[in-house]
Structure formats: structure tokens, C-alpha cells
N, C-alpha and C positions, 0 to 999 in steps of 0.2 A: 423502560417507563417513559409514557409520554408525559411531560410536564411543562406548563408555560415557561418560556424563557431560557429552556435549557435545549441546546443542540441535540438535534433528533434525526438529521439525516445529512449525508455530505454526497455531493456530485463531482464527479471526476472525469474529465476528458480521456476520450480513447481513440486513437487512429483506427485500432483494427480490434473490434470487441472480441472476435474470437481468439487471437491471441493474448487477450488481456484474461479471458477466461481461463485458458489454458494455464497459464502461468500463476493465477493466484491462486485456482485449484491446486496443481502441483506444490506450490511454494508454501502455503498456508492453509489449503484445505479449504478455501470458500467453496461456496455454490453458488448458483445464479438461476434467475428467473429472467426468461425472455420478455419483453414488451415489445415487439416488432423489431425491423432492423435497425434502428439507431439507439435502442435504449436496452440496458439490462440491469435488474438489480442485484444487488449483494446479499447473501444470506451468510449466517455464520462468521462476520467478520467482527462483531462484538459492538457495531455502531450498524444502525441501518445506512444504505447509501445506494447509489449505482454508478454505470459508466454510460458517460452519451458518447456516441459517434460526434467527432472533431477532428482537424486538423492542428489543435492548439496542444500545448503539455502544460503540465502543472509543475512548476520548478520556483523553488524559493528566491533563487537568483533572479527570477523574472518577476517576482513579487505576490506568487501564489503561497498560499498557506502549506505549511508541510505537515502531511500527515505522519503520525510517529506510531508505530507498531510496537507491542511489546513481547519478549521473550524472555522464559526462564534458562534458555541455553544460547547464549549469543553466537558463539561459533559455528553451532549445529545449524542455526537458522541462516546465518551467513552461507555456510556451504550449501544449504537448499535453496535458496535465492539464485545462488551461482549456477547450479546444475538446473535450476526451473528456468534459465535463460534471461535473468536479470544482471544488471551492469553495476558493480560495486562504484560508487562515487564519491565516497569517503569510508576508507578501511576503518576497523574498530577503534575508537578514541575514548579515552576518559573525560567526562565532564562533572561537576559538581553533584549531579544526581546519580551517577553511576559509569555505565559504559554504553557506547552505541555507533551503529554505521550505517550510513546513506545509501542506497540504491536507487537505480533508475529500471522501471519497467519496461517490456519489449517497445512501448509506445514513446518512451522518453520521460514519463512522470516521474518525479523523484519522491522518494518516502524516507523514512528512518525506522530503525529497530533498536530499541534499548532495552536495557536489563540491569539489575543492581549491581552495585559495585562487585560483589562475590559471586554473581550468578555465572 
């Protein structure tokens, strides 16, 4: 729902839009709408957004925002990320709100996936 002052859309860099689409479709079931050769919108990701063609990457180490996804089965999601071509940056670890891991997509952008402590 669109609401004044609420986060509505996230745009993420992508060196290779085709690789990005293939990875996120395989790992998370996302779908996409192409808007020309340099932009693709994300569908079925929980938040509206898109990927734009860029040689840059998004990484918290470089000062970027960390996009965090949710999973009800963290181990299964970790396996899916790896088999889809993602690279594990930080293996599963505990934090005060649950458990999570960090991964990089085929472009090098870093994301995290979290779950509740007992999931």
C-alpha cells in the first residue's frame, strides 16, 4: 500500500540484468518486467523495486543499505541461494532477533536472509 513517508521502492545496481533475473527467479521465485535494456522492475519480492544497469555494487562494507529477506527455513534458503549461483559471504549465525546469513548475487551485491531463532 502506498503511504506518505513509507518506503515504497528500492533500486539496486546490476552489472548483468539477465544474470540478476535468472538468479532471483531461481533462488526466490521473483518475476520481472523489462523496461528497456538498462532497467528491470521486480515483482513478487515483498517490496516494489528494480535493478538498473551499473558497474557499481551494493555492499554494507562500502556504505550501502543492506537488503534483508525473510525465510521460514533458513537452511533450505541457503542451499537454494548456493545452487542458484549466489556466494555465501557470512554463513548462518545467531543474532539477538534470530538467525541469518549473508550472500552476494552473481553481480556482487550483498544481501542477508533471516529467520526466527527456532525456524
